ChimeraX commands (.cxc) that place a marker at each C-alpha (Angstrom):
marker #1 position 0.00,0.00,0.00 radius 0.5
marker #1 position 1.12,3.52,-0.76 radius 0.5
marker #1 position 1.01,6.30,1.81 radius 0.5
marker #1 position -1.69,8.95,1.42 radius 0.5
marker #1 position 0.68,11.59,0.02 radius 0.5
marker #1 position -0.49,15.17,-0.10 radius 0.5
marker #1 position -3.38,14.76,2.35 radius 0.5
marker #1 position -3.57,17.00,5.40 radius 0.5
marker #1 position -4.65,15.61,8.80 radius 0.5
marker #1 position -8.31,16.59,8.31 radius 0.5
marker #1 position -8.46,14.87,4.92 radius 0.5
marker #1 position -6.79,11.76,6.34 radius 0.5
marker #1 position -9.39,11.62,9.12 radius 0.5
marker #1 position -12.26,11.96,6.63 radius 0.5
marker #1 position -10.81,9.18,4.50 radius 0.5
marker #1 position -10.52,6.91,7.52 radius 0.5
marker #1 position -14.10,7.63,8.58 radius 0.5
marker #1 position -15.83,7.04,5.22 radius 0.5
marker #1 position -13.67,4.27,3.75 radius 0.5
marker #1 position -11.74,2.78,6.71 radius 0.5
marker #1 position -8.55,3.66,4.87 radius 0.5
marker #1 position -5.32,4.74,6.52 radius 0.5
marker #1 position -3.27,4.12,3.40 radius 0.5
marker #1 position -4.21,4.02,-0.26 radius 0.5
marker #1 position -5.44,0.52,-1.09 radius 0.5
marker #1 position -3.92,-1.93,-3.47 radius 0.5
marker #1 position -5.92,-2.57,-6.60 radius 0.5
marker #1 position -8.57,-0.33,-8.11 radius 0.5
marker #1 position -9.46,3.00,-6.52 radius 0.5
marker #1 position -10.52,6.55,-7.28 radius 0.5
marker #1 position -10.01,9.40,-4.80 radius 0.5
marker #1 position -11.78,12.72,-5.27 radius 0.5
marker #1 position -10.78,15.71,-3.09 radius 0.5
marker #1 position -12.33,19.19,-3.18 radius 0.5
marker #1 position -13.89,18.79,-6.60 radius 0.5
marker #1 position -10.85,17.28,-8.31 radius 0.5
marker #1 position -9.83,13.72,-9.14 radius 0.5
marker #1 position -6.82,13.39,-6.85 radius 0.5
marker #1 position -5.83,9.94,-8.03 radius 0.5
marker #1 position -7.06,6.71,-9.57 radius 0.5
marker #1 position -5.73,3.27,-10.27 radius 0.5
marker #1 position -7.09,0.44,-12.40 radius 0.5
marker #1 position -6.41,-3.23,-11.81 radius 0.5
marker #1 position -6.16,-6.16,-14.18 radius 0.5
marker #1 position -9.92,-6.76,-14.07 radius 0.5
marker #1 position -11.33,-3.36,-13.03 radius 0.5
marker #1 position -10.87,-0.37,-15.32 radius 0.5
marker #1 position -11.55,3.18,-14.11 radius 0.5
marker #1 position -11.94,5.84,-16.81 radius 0.5
marker #1 position -12.40,9.56,-16.19 radius 0.5
marker #1 position -15.50,10.94,-17.89 radius 0.5
marker #1 position -14.93,13.52,-20.61 radius 0.5
marker #1 position -18.47,14.94,-20.76 radius 0.5
marker #1 position -19.19,15.39,-17.04 radius 0.5
marker #1 position -17.46,15.22,-13.64 radius 0.5
marker #1 position -17.04,11.60,-12.55 radius 0.5
marker #1 position -15.81,8.22,-13.68 radius 0.5
marker #1 position -16.86,5.10,-15.60 radius 0.5
marker #1 position -16.01,1.77,-13.96 radius 0.5
marker #1 position -15.81,-1.41,-16.04 radius 0.5
marker #1 position -15.54,-4.71,-14.18 radius 0.5
marker #1 position -14.71,-7.62,-16.46 radius 0.5
marker #1 position -17.03,-10.67,-16.54 radius 0.5
marker #1 position -15.96,-13.40,-14.13 radius 0.5
marker #1 position -14.03,-11.10,-11.78 radius 0.5
marker #1 position -14.03,-12.73,-8.33 radius 0.5
marker #1 position -13.11,-11.62,-4.81 radius 0.5
marker #1 position -11.93,-8.15,-5.78 radius 0.5
marker #1 position -12.77,-4.79,-4.27 radius 0.5
marker #1 position -12.49,-1.14,-5.22 radius 0.5
marker #1 position -12.67,2.13,-3.27 radius 0.5
marker #1 position -14.16,5.40,-4.51 radius 0.5
marker #1 position -14.22,7.89,-1.59 radius 0.5
marker #1 position -14.98,11.61,-1.92 radius 0.5
marker #1 position -13.61,14.25,0.46 radius 0.5
marker #1 position -14.56,17.92,0.81 radius 0.5
marker #1 position -12.52,20.06,3.21 radius 0.5
marker #1 position -12.92,23.38,1.38 radius 0.5
marker #1 position -15.78,25.46,2.76 radius 0.5
marker #1 position -18.37,26.66,0.26 radius 0.5
marker #1 position -17.59,24.03,-2.37 radius 0.5
marker #1 position -20.54,22.45,-4.20 radius 0.5
marker #1 position -20.24,19.63,-6.73 radius 0.5
marker #1 position -22.31,17.20,-8.76 radius 0.5
marker #1 position -20.56,13.95,-9.77 radius 0.5
marker #1 position -21.65,11.09,-12.05 radius 0.5
marker #1 position -20.24,7.58,-11.55 radius 0.5
marker #1 position -21.36,4.64,-13.72 radius 0.5
marker #1 position -20.58,1.03,-12.78 radius 0.5
marker #1 position -20.67,-1.61,-15.51 radius 0.5
marker #1 position -20.41,-4.96,-13.73 radius 0.5
marker #1 position -19.91,-7.97,-15.97 radius 0.5
marker #1 position -21.63,-11.34,-15.74 radius 0.5
marker #1 position -20.61,-13.83,-13.04 radius 0.5
marker #1 position -18.67,-11.28,-10.97 radius 0.5
marker #1 position -18.31,-11.28,-7.19 radius 0.5
marker #1 position -17.02,-7.86,-6.09 radius 0.5
marker #1 position -17.16,-5.31,-3.27 radius 0.5
marker #1 position -17.41,-1.56,-3.87 radius 0.5
marker #1 position -16.64,0.83,-1.01 radius 0.5
marker #1 position -17.82,4.40,-1.51 radius 0.5
marker #1 position -18.56,7.28,0.83 radius 0.5
marker #1 position -18.29,11.01,1.31 radius 0.5
marker #1 position -16.77,13.04,4.11 radius 0.5
marker #1 position -17.25,16.80,4.50 radius 0.5
marker #1 position -15.30,19.02,6.89 radius 0.5
marker #1 position -16.66,22.56,6.98 radius 0.5
marker #1 position -14.97,25.13,9.18 radius 0.5
marker #1 position -16.27,28.16,7.25 radius 0.5
marker #1 position -19.48,30.11,6.69 radius 0.5
marker #1 position -20.44,28.81,3.24 radius 0.5
marker #1 position -22.39,25.60,2.65 radius 0.5
marker #1 position -20.42,22.60,1.38 radius 0.5
marker #1 position -22.40,20.18,-0.76 radius 0.5
marker #1 position -21.75,16.92,-2.56 radius 0.5
marker #1 position -24.35,15.37,-4.85 radius 0.5
marker #1 position -23.38,12.04,-6.36 radius 0.5
marker #1 position -25.31,10.10,-8.98 radius 0.5
marker #1 position -24.29,6.44,-9.05 radius 0.5
marker #1 position -25.68,4.12,-11.72 radius 0.5
marker #1 position -25.14,0.37,-11.47 radius 0.5
marker #1 position -25.59,-2.03,-14.35 radius 0.5
marker #1 position -25.29,-5.44,-12.71 radius 0.5
marker #1 position -24.65,-8.29,-15.16 radius 0.5
marker #1 position -26.21,-11.74,-15.31 radius 0.5
marker #1 position -25.51,-13.87,-12.20 radius 0.5
marker #1 position -23.19,-11.19,-10.80 radius 0.5
marker #1 position -22.89,-10.55,-7.06 radius 0.5
marker #1 position -22.15,-7.08,-5.70 radius 0.5
marker #1 position -21.71,-5.70,-2.19 radius 0.5
marker #1 position -21.89,-1.91,-2.06 radius 0.5
marker #1 position -20.90,-0.04,1.12 radius 0.5
marker #1 position -21.46,3.71,1.46 radius 0.5
marker #1 position -20.76,5.91,4.50 radius 0.5
marker #1 position -21.46,9.61,4.99 radius 0.5
marker #1 position -19.72,11.68,7.64 radius 0.5
marker #1 position -19.45,15.35,8.54 radius 0.5
marker #1 position -17.18,17.38,10.82 radius 0.5
marker #1 position -16.08,20.96,11.45 radius 0.5
marker #1 position -17.39,23.79,13.62 radius 0.5
marker #1 position -18.13,26.37,10.93 radius 0.5
marker #1 position -21.53,27.99,10.37 radius 0.5
marker #1 position -21.76,26.58,6.86 radius 0.5
marker #1 position -23.84,23.47,6.23 radius 0.5
marker #1 position -22.60,19.98,5.38 radius 0.5
marker #1 position -24.99,18.75,2.68 radius 0.5
marker #1 position -25.07,15.41,0.86 radius 0.5
marker #1 position -27.67,14.39,-1.73 radius 0.5
marker #1 position -26.87,10.94,-3.19 radius 0.5
marker #1 position -28.83,9.28,-5.97 radius 0.5
marker #1 position -28.40,5.56,-6.68 radius 0.5
marker #1 position -29.91,3.83,-9.71 radius 0.5
marker #1 position -29.65,0.06,-10.12 radius 0.5
marker #1 position -30.46,-2.16,-13.10 radius 0.5
marker #1 position -30.20,-5.84,-12.18 radius 0.5
marker #1 position -29.91,-8.53,-14.84 radius 0.5
marker #1 position -31.18,-12.10,-14.58 radius 0.5
marker #1 position -29.93,-14.01,-11.55 radius 0.5
marker #1 position -27.92,-11.10,-10.13 radius 0.5
marker #1 position -27.58,-10.23,-6.44 radius 0.5
marker #1 position -26.77,-6.89,-4.84 radius 0.5
marker #1 position -26.43,-5.95,-1.19 radius 0.5
marker #1 position -26.29,-2.26,-0.25 radius 0.5
marker #1 position -25.17,-1.00,3.17 radius 0.5
marker #1 position -25.53,2.75,3.65 radius 0.5
marker #1 position -24.76,4.65,6.84 radius 0.5
marker #1 position -25.00,8.27,7.94 radius 0.5
marker #1 position -24.14,8.47,11.60 radius 0.5
marker #1 position -22.60,11.86,12.33 radius 0.5
marker #1 position -22.27,15.45,11.27 radius 0.5
marker #1 position -24.42,15.74,8.12 radius 0.5
marker #1 position -26.75,18.74,8.35 radius 0.5
marker #1 position -29.01,17.92,5.41 radius 0.5
marker #1 position -29.43,14.94,3.12 radius 0.5
marker #1 position -31.93,13.83,0.52 radius 0.5
marker #1 position -31.21,10.28,-0.62 radius 0.5
marker #1 position -32.89,8.70,-3.64 radius 0.5
marker #1 position -32.54,5.01,-4.57 radius 0.5
marker #1 position -34.21,3.49,-7.61 radius 0.5
marker #1 position -33.96,-0.13,-8.73 radius 0.5
marker #1 position -35.30,-2.36,-11.49 radius 0.5
marker #1 position -35.05,-6.12,-10.99 radius 0.5
marker #1 position -35.23,-8.76,-13.71 radius 0.5
marker #1 position -35.78,-12.53,-13.51 radius 0.5
marker #1 position -34.49,-14.20,-10.32 radius 0.5
marker #1 position -32.51,-11.16,-9.20 radius 0.5
marker #1 position -32.28,-10.11,-5.55 radius 0.5
marker #1 position -31.71,-6.71,-3.93 radius 0.5
marker #1 position -30.98,-6.27,-0.20 radius 0.5
marker #1 position -30.76,-2.75,1.28 radius 0.5
marker #1 position -29.78,-1.87,4.86 radius 0.5
marker #1 position -29.85,1.82,5.75 radius 0.5
marker #1 position -28.66,3.38,9.04 radius 0.5
marker #1 position -29.16,7.04,9.91 radius 0.5
marker #1 position -28.65,9.13,13.03 radius 0.5
marker #1 position -29.50,12.82,13.23 radius 0.5
marker #1 position -29.07,15.38,16.00 radius 0.5
marker #1 position -29.29,19.12,16.54 radius 0.5
marker #1 position -31.47,20.59,13.78 radius 0.5
marker #1 position -30.31,18.16,11.09 radius 0.5
marker #1 position -32.66,16.86,8.40 radius 0.5
marker #1 position -32.56,13.52,6.57 radius 0.5
marker #1 position -34.97,12.30,3.90 radius 0.5
marker #1 position -34.74,8.99,2.06 radius 0.5
marker #1 position -36.71,7.62,-0.88 radius 0.5
marker #1 position -36.70,4.06,-2.21 radius 0.5
marker #1 position -38.43,3.04,-5.44 radius 0.5
marker #1 position -38.13,-0.63,-6.39 radius 0.5
marker #1 position -39.74,-2.22,-9.45 radius 0.5
marker #1 position -39.97,-6.01,-9.28 radius 0.5
marker #1 position -40.26,-6.59,-13.03 radius 0.5
marker #1 position -38.82,-10.09,-13.39 radius 0.5
marker #1 position -40.20,-13.49,-12.48 radius 0.5
marker #1 position -39.15,-14.74,-9.04 radius 0.5
marker #1 position -37.15,-11.62,-8.20 radius 0.5
marker #1 position -37.13,-10.17,-4.70 radius 0.5
marker #1 position -36.22,-7.10,-2.67 radius 0.5
marker #1 position -35.70,-6.48,1.05 radius 0.5
marker #1 position -35.45,-2.82,2.12 radius 0.5
marker #1 position -34.74,-2.06,5.79 radius 0.5
marker #1 position -34.11,1.37,7.31 radius 0.5
marker #1 position -33.10,1.92,10.94 radius 0.5
marker #1 position -32.73,5.42,12.30 radius 0.5
marker #1 position -32.31,7.46,15.46 radius 0.5
marker #1 position -33.55,11.06,15.67 radius 0.5
marker #1 position -32.24,13.22,18.54 radius 0.5
marker #1 position -32.68,16.81,19.73 radius 0.5
marker #1 position -34.77,18.86,17.26 radius 0.5
marker #1 position -33.76,16.91,14.15 radius 0.5
marker #1 position -36.20,15.70,11.51 radius 0.5
marker #1 position -36.35,12.55,9.40 radius 0.5
marker #1 position -38.61,11.34,6.61 radius 0.5
marker #1 position -38.67,7.84,5.09 radius 0.5
marker #1 position -40.55,7.00,1.90 radius 0.5
marker #1 position -40.49,3.67,0.10 radius 0.5
marker #1 position -42.48,2.20,-2.77 radius 0.5
marker #1 position -42.02,-1.44,-3.74 radius 0.5
marker #1 position -43.99,-2.43,-6.83 radius 0.5
marker #1 position -44.61,-6.08,-7.64 radius 0.5
marker #1 position -45.01,-6.15,-11.42 radius 0.5
marker #1 position -44.51,-9.90,-11.81 radius 0.5
marker #1 position -44.41,-13.06,-9.71 radius 0.5
marker #1 position -42.11,-11.68,-7.04 radius 0.5
marker #1 position -41.57,-10.93,-3.35 radius 0.5
marker #1 position -40.86,-7.65,-1.62 radius 0.5
marker #1 position -40.45,-6.38,1.93 radius 0.5
marker #1 position -39.96,-2.81,3.13 radius 0.5
marker #1 position -39.41,-1.90,6.77 radius 0.5
marker #1 position -38.65,1.28,8.72 radius 0.5
marker #1 position -37.78,1.27,12.44 radius 0.5
marker #1 position -36.96,4.53,14.21 radius 0.5
marker #1 position -36.05,5.63,17.73 radius 0.5
marker #1 position -37.28,9.14,18.47 radius 0.5
marker #1 position -35.81,11.26,21.28 radius 0.5
marker #1 position -36.10,14.76,22.74 radius 0.5
marker #1 position -38.01,17.10,20.34 radius 0.5
marker #1 position -37.28,15.21,17.13 radius 0.5
marker #1 position -39.85,14.42,14.43 radius 0.5
marker #1 position -40.00,11.30,12.20 radius 0.5
marker #1 position -42.25,10.47,9.25 radius 0.5
marker #1 position -42.40,6.94,7.79 radius 0.5
marker #1 position -44.43,6.15,4.66 radius 0.5
marker #1 position -43.79,2.62,3.40 radius 0.5
marker #1 position -45.88,1.81,0.32 radius 0.5
marker #1 position -46.39,-1.40,-1.63 radius 0.5
marker #1 position -48.23,-1.96,-4.89 radius 0.5
marker #1 position -49.15,-5.41,-6.23 radius 0.5
marker #1 position -49.58,-5.17,-10.00 radius 0.5
marker #1 position -49.54,-8.95,-10.50 radius 0.5
marker #1 position -51.66,-11.64,-8.83 radius 0.5
marker #1 position -48.55,-13.54,-7.73 radius 0.5
marker #1 position -46.75,-10.60,-6.16 radius 0.5
marker #1 position -46.20,-11.11,-2.42 radius 0.5
marker #1 position -45.42,-7.86,-0.61 radius 0.5
marker #1 position -45.03,-6.77,3.03 radius 0.5
marker #1 position -44.53,-3.35,4.60 radius 0.5
marker #1 position -43.75,-2.45,8.21 radius 0.5
marker #1 position -43.06,0.74,10.16 radius 0.5
marker #1 position -42.41,1.39,13.85 radius 0.5
marker #1 position -41.48,4.65,15.60 radius 0.5
marker #1 position -41.03,4.98,19.34 radius 0.5
marker #1 position -38.85,6.08,22.22 radius 0.5
marker #1 position -36.40,3.91,24.12 radius 0.5
marker #1 position -38.31,1.72,26.54 radius 0.5
marker #1 position -37.86,2.70,30.18 radius 0.5
marker #1 position -37.35,-0.88,31.29 radius 0.5
marker #1 position -34.39,-1.21,28.92 radius 0.5
marker #1 position -32.73,1.82,30.50 radius 0.5
marker #1 position -33.43,0.63,34.04 radius 0.5
marker #1 position -32.00,-2.81,33.31 radius 0.5
marker #1 position -28.72,-1.38,32.04 radius 0.5
marker #1 position -28.52,1.24,34.81 radius 0.5
marker #1 position -28.78,-1.51,37.42 radius 0.5
marker #1 position -25.59,-2.91,35.88 radius 0.5
marker #1 position -23.78,0.31,36.73 radius 0.5
marker #1 position -24.28,2.40,33.58 radius 0.5
marker #1 position -25.39,6.02,33.71 radius 0.5
marker #1 position -28.59,6.93,31.86 radius 0.5
marker #1 position -26.57,8.48,29.02 radius 0.5
marker #1 position -24.31,5.42,28.77 radius 0.5
marker #1 position -27.36,3.14,28.75 radius 0.5
marker #1 position -28.95,5.18,25.94 radius 0.5
marker #1 position -25.76,5.03,23.88 radius 0.5
marker #1 position -25.48,1.28,24.30 radius 0.5
marker #1 position -29.11,0.75,23.22 radius 0.5
marker #1 position -28.66,3.03,20.21 radius 0.5
marker #1 position -25.43,1.33,19.15 radius 0.5
marker #1 position -27.11,-2.07,19.34 radius 0.5
marker #1 position -30.13,-0.80,17.40 radius 0.5
marker #1 position -27.99,0.60,14.58 radius 0.5
marker #1 position -25.52,-2.30,14.49 radius 0.5
marker link #1:1,2 radius 0.2
marker link #1:2,3 radius 0.2
marker link #1:3,4 radius 0.2
marker link #1:4,5 radius 0.2
marker link #1:5,6 radius 0.2
marker link #1:6,7 radius 0.2
marker link #1:7,8 radius 0.2
marker link #1:8,9 radius 0.2
marker link #1:9,10 radius 0.2
marker link #1:10,11 radius 0.2
marker link #1:11,12 radius 0.2
marker link #1:12,13 radius 0.2
marker link #1:13,14 radius 0.2
marker link #1:14,15 radius 0.2
marker link #1:15,16 radius 0.2
marker link #1:16,17 radius 0.2
marker link #1:17,18 radius 0.2
marker link #1:18,19 radius 0.2
marker link #1:19,20 radius 0.2
marker link #1:20,21 radius 0.2
marker link #1:21,22 radius 0.2
marker link #1:22,23 radius 0.2
marker link #1:23,24 radius 0.2
marker link #1:24,25 radius 0.2
marker link #1:25,26 radius 0.2
marker link #1:26,27 radius 0.2
marker link #1:27,28 radius 0.2
marker link #1:28,29 radius 0.2
marker link #1:29,30 radius 0.2
marker link #1:30,31 radius 0.2
marker link #1:31,32 radius 0.2
marker link #1:32,33 radius 0.2
marker link #1:33,34 radius 0.2
marker link #1:34,35 radius 0.2
marker link #1:35,36 radius 0.2
marker link #1:36,37 radius 0.2
marker link #1:37,38 radius 0.2
marker link #1:38,39 radius 0.2
marker link #1:39,40 radius 0.2
marker link #1:40,41 radius 0.2
marker link #1:41,42 radius 0.2
marker link #1:42,43 radius 0.2
marker link #1:43,44 radius 0.2
marker link #1:44,45 radius 0.2
marker link #1:45,46 radius 0.2
marker link #1:46,47 radius 0.2
marker link #1:47,48 radius 0.2
marker link #1:48,49 radius 0.2
marker link #1:49,50 radius 0.2
marker link #1:50,51 radius 0.2
marker link #1:51,52 radius 0.2
marker link #1:52,53 radius 0.2
marker link #1:53,54 radius 0.2
marker link #1:54,55 radius 0.2
marker link #1:55,56 radius 0.2
marker link #1:56,57 radius 0.2
marker link #1:57,58 radius 0.2
marker link #1:58,59 radius 0.2
marker link #1:59,60 radius 0.2
marker link #1:60,61 radius 0.2
marker link #1:61,62 radius 0.2
marker link #1:62,63 radius 0.2
marker link #1:63,64 radius 0.2
marker link #1:64,65 radius 0.2
marker link #1:65,66 radius 0.2
marker link #1:66,67 radius 0.2
marker link #1:67,68 radius 0.2
marker link #1:68,69 radius 0.2
marker link #1:69,70 radius 0.2
marker link #1:70,71 radius 0.2
marker link #1:71,72 radius 0.2
marker link #1:72,73 radius 0.2
marker link #1:73,74 radius 0.2
marker link #1:74,75 radius 0.2
marker link #1:75,76 radius 0.2
marker link #1:76,77 radius 0.2
marker link #1:77,78 radius 0.2
marker link #1:78,79 radius 0.2
marker link #1:79,80 radius 0.2
marker link #1:80,81 radius 0.2
marker link #1:81,82 radius 0.2
marker link #1:82,83 radius 0.2
marker link #1:83,84 radius 0.2
marker link #1:84,85 radius 0.2
marker link #1:85,86 radius 0.2
marker link #1:86,87 radius 0.2
marker link #1:87,88 radius 0.2
marker link #1:88,89 radius 0.2
marker link #1:89,90 radius 0.2
marker link #1:90,91 radius 0.2
marker link #1:91,92 radius 0.2
marker link #1:92,93 radius 0.2
marker link #1:93,94 radius 0.2
marker link #1:94,95 radius 0.2
marker link #1:95,96 radius 0.2
marker link #1:96,97 radius 0.2
marker link #1:97,98 radius 0.2
marker link #1:98,99 radius 0.2
marker link #1:99,100 radius 0.2
marker link #1:100,101 radius 0.2
marker link #1:101,102 radius 0.2
marker link #1:102,103 radius 0.2
marker link #1:103,104 radius 0.2
marker link #1:104,105 radius 0.2
marker link #1:105,106 radius 0.2
marker link #1:106,107 radius 0.2
marker link #1:107,108 radius 0.2
marker link #1:108,109 radius 0.2
marker link #1:109,110 radius 0.2
marker link #1:110,111 radius 0.2
marker link #1:111,112 radius 0.2
marker link #1:112,113 radius 0.2
marker link #1:113,114 radius 0.2
marker link #1:114,115 radius 0.2
marker link #1:115,116 radius 0.2
marker link #1:116,117 radius 0.2
marker link #1:117,118 radius 0.2
marker link #1:118,119 radius 0.2
marker link #1:119,120 radius 0.2
marker link #1:120,121 radius 0.2
marker link #1:121,122 radius 0.2
marker link #1:122,123 radius 0.2
marker link #1:123,124 radius 0.2
marker link #1:124,125 radius 0.2
marker link #1:125,126 radius 0.2
marker link #1:126,127 radius 0.2
marker link #1:127,128 radius 0.2
marker link #1:128,129 radius 0.2
marker link #1:129,130 radius 0.2
marker link #1:130,131 radius 0.2
marker link #1:131,132 radius 0.2
marker link #1:132,133 radius 0.2
marker link #1:133,134 radius 0.2
marker link #1:134,135 radius 0.2
marker link #1:135,136 radius 0.2
marker link #1:136,137 radius 0.2
marker link #1:137,138 radius 0.2
marker link #1:138,139 radius 0.2
marker link #1:139,140 radius 0.2
marker link #1:140,141 radius 0.2
marker link #1:141,142 radius 0.2
marker link #1:142,143 radius 0.2
marker link #1:143,144 radius 0.2
marker link #1:144,145 radius 0.2
marker link #1:145,146 radius 0.2
marker link #1:146,147 radius 0.2
marker link #1:147,148 radius 0.2
marker link #1:148,149 radius 0.2
marker link #1:149,150 radius 0.2
marker link #1:150,151 radius 0.2
marker link #1:151,152 radius 0.2
marker link #1:152,153 radius 0.2
marker link #1:153,154 radius 0.2
marker link #1:154,155 radius 0.2
marker link #1:155,156 radius 0.2
marker link #1:156,157 radius 0.2
marker link #1:157,158 radius 0.2
marker link #1:158,159 radius 0.2
marker link #1:159,160 radius 0.2
marker link #1:160,161 radius 0.2
marker link #1:161,162 radius 0.2
marker link #1:162,163 radius 0.2
marker link #1:163,164 radius 0.2
marker link #1:164,165 radius 0.2
marker link #1:165,166 radius 0.2
marker link #1:166,167 radius 0.2
marker link #1:167,168 radius 0.2
marker link #1:168,169 radius 0.2
marker link #1:169,170 radius 0.2
marker link #1:170,171 radius 0.2
marker link #1:171,172 radius 0.2
marker link #1:172,173 radius 0.2
marker link #1:173,174 radius 0.2
marker link #1:174,175 radius 0.2
marker link #1:175,176 radius 0.2
marker link #1:176,177 radius 0.2
marker link #1:177,178 radius 0.2
marker link #1:178,179 radius 0.2
marker link #1:179,180 radius 0.2
marker link #1:180,181 radius 0.2
marker link #1:181,182 radius 0.2
marker link #1:182,183 radius 0.2
marker link #1:183,184 radius 0.2
marker link #1:184,185 radius 0.2
marker link #1:185,186 radius 0.2
marker link #1:186,187 radius 0.2
marker link #1:187,188 radius 0.2
marker link #1:188,189 radius 0.2
marker link #1:189,190 radius 0.2
marker link #1:190,191 radius 0.2
marker link #1:191,192 radius 0.2
marker link #1:192,193 radius 0.2
marker link #1:193,194 radius 0.2
marker link #1:194,195 radius 0.2
marker link #1:195,196 radius 0.2
marker link #1:196,197 radius 0.2
marker link #1:197,198 radius 0.2
marker link #1:198,199 radius 0.2
marker link #1:199,200 radius 0.2
marker link #1:200,201 radius 0.2
marker link #1:201,202 radius 0.2
marker link #1:202,203 radius 0.2
marker link #1:203,204 radius 0.2
marker link #1:204,205 radius 0.2
marker link #1:205,206 radius 0.2
marker link #1:206,207 radius 0.2
marker link #1:207,208 radius 0.2
marker link #1:208,209 radius 0.2
marker link #1:209,210 radius 0.2
marker link #1:210,211 radius 0.2
marker link #1:211,212 radius 0.2
marker link #1:212,213 radius 0.2
marker link #1:213,214 radius 0.2
marker link #1:214,215 radius 0.2
marker link #1:215,216 radius 0.2
marker link #1:216,217 radius 0.2
marker link #1:217,218 radius 0.2
marker link #1:218,219 radius 0.2
marker link #1:219,220 radius 0.2
marker link #1:220,221 radius 0.2
marker link #1:221,222 radius 0.2
marker link #1:222,223 radius 0.2
marker link #1:223,224 radius 0.2
marker link #1:224,225 radius 0.2
marker link #1:225,226 radius 0.2
marker link #1:226,227 radius 0.2
marker link #1:227,228 radius 0.2
marker link #1:228,229 radius 0.2
marker link #1:229,230 radius 0.2
marker link #1:230,231 radius 0.2
marker link #1:231,232 radius 0.2
marker link #1:232,233 radius 0.2
marker link #1:233,234 radius 0.2
marker link #1:234,235 radius 0.2
marker link #1:235,236 radius 0.2
marker link #1:236,237 radius 0.2
marker link #1:237,238 radius 0.2
marker link #1:238,239 radius 0.2
marker link #1:239,240 radius 0.2
marker link #1:240,241 radius 0.2
marker link #1:241,242 radius 0.2
marker link #1:242,243 radius 0.2
marker link #1:243,244 radius 0.2
marker link #1:244,245 radius 0.2
marker link #1:245,246 radius 0.2
marker link #1:246,247 radius 0.2
marker link #1:247,248 radius 0.2
marker link #1:248,249 radius 0.2
marker link #1:249,250 radius 0.2
marker link #1:250,251 radius 0.2
marker link #1:251,252 radius 0.2
marker link #1:252,253 radius 0.2
marker link #1:253,254 radius 0.2
marker link #1:254,255 radius 0.2
marker link #1:255,256 radius 0.2
marker link #1:256,257 radius 0.2
marker link #1:257,258 radius 0.2
marker link #1:258,259 radius 0.2
marker link #1:259,260 radius 0.2
marker link #1:260,261 radius 0.2
marker link #1:261,262 radius 0.2
marker link #1:262,263 radius 0.2
marker link #1:263,264 radius 0.2
marker link #1:264,265 radius 0.2
marker link #1:265,266 radius 0.2
marker link #1:266,267 radius 0.2
marker link #1:267,268 radius 0.2
marker link #1:268,269 radius 0.2
marker link #1:269,270 radius 0.2
marker link #1:270,271 radius 0.2
marker link #1:271,272 radius 0.2
marker link #1:272,273 radius 0.2
marker link #1:273,274 radius 0.2
marker link #1:274,275 radius 0.2
marker link #1:275,276 radius 0.2
marker link #1:276,277 radius 0.2
marker link #1:277,278 radius 0.2
marker link #1:278,279 radius 0.2
marker link #1:279,280 radius 0.2
marker link #1:280,281 radius 0.2
marker link #1:281,282 radius 0.2
marker link #1:282,283 radius 0.2
marker link #1:283,284 radius 0.2
marker link #1:284,285 radius 0.2
marker link #1:285,286 radius 0.2
marker link #1:286,287 radius 0.2
marker link #1:287,288 radius 0.2
marker link #1:288,289 radius 0.2
marker link #1:289,290 radius 0.2
marker link #1:290,291 radius 0.2
marker link #1:291,292 radius 0.2
marker link #1:292,293 radius 0.2
marker link #1:293,294 radius 0.2
marker link #1:294,295 radius 0.2
marker link #1:295,296 radius 0.2
marker link #1:296,297 radius 0.2
marker link #1:297,298 radius 0.2
marker link #1:298,299 radius 0.2
marker link #1:299,300 radius 0.2
marker link #1:300,301 radius 0.2
marker link #1:301,302 radius 0.2
marker link #1:302,303 radius 0.2
marker link #1:303,304 radius 0.2
marker link #1:304,305 radius 0.2
marker link #1:305,306 radius 0.2
marker link #1:306,307 radius 0.2
marker link #1:307,308 radius 0.2
marker link #1:308,309 radius 0.2
marker link #1:309,310 radius 0.2
marker link #1:310,311 radius 0.2
view
């Protein structure tokens, strides 16, 4: 692994938070810092090409690529910077790969810093993809830390994709949109984790079309809203063929926070089997008492319950 040359301590911390990287990884990666492509590297089976018609990259993963990973973190440490980036992933048939993304914003100034990323995935026949995305904010400036990601997924026959997205600290405003179209015998699993505090706002939308025979989707969101923060969850799973779908939102609400959950399902085929669930509530008093009898303070007990809930 190469050292992270040219990165200041703040940028190194952001990179560690969103991608668990302390050095640049071996293999394929793309690192974007303050609106510029800082560095990229292709591997034998994963090609990364800088777009010529828009900010962003095209990623081509060769058919049959197994047990490989790539990292594509984005870092903003310049206050007032706003960017829109387009990344397209072309994943060949019979692949088994992991993609680690994420965005970290440090804002110590008065201007808003904003990253909007549009990721499009074209998942090939019988391919398997794990996609991990983390969002993180830091800095004590008056300017906002804003992230608005859009993810679009097209899943070919027999493909499988698992998405893990997390926003746990420091993001003032986010509006996340995820859209997916599933073909025959494909499977999509989504796990979302969000925590807001202060006056932060987070809104997520999921739209899943189950177009293929025997395809399935499982969408689960878990969130914690503290202080005077606000959250909104919207999902729409449409069964357009013989298929199965499940959407679920569970939220812990604290202090003066507000949470809206609107899970929606639509069966457009007689053999579509769909389930939706939503639950919003405060931490149960008996849970706190049980942990406090073990010697924890009330704050420590709350933190332990929240960590377990979001795990």
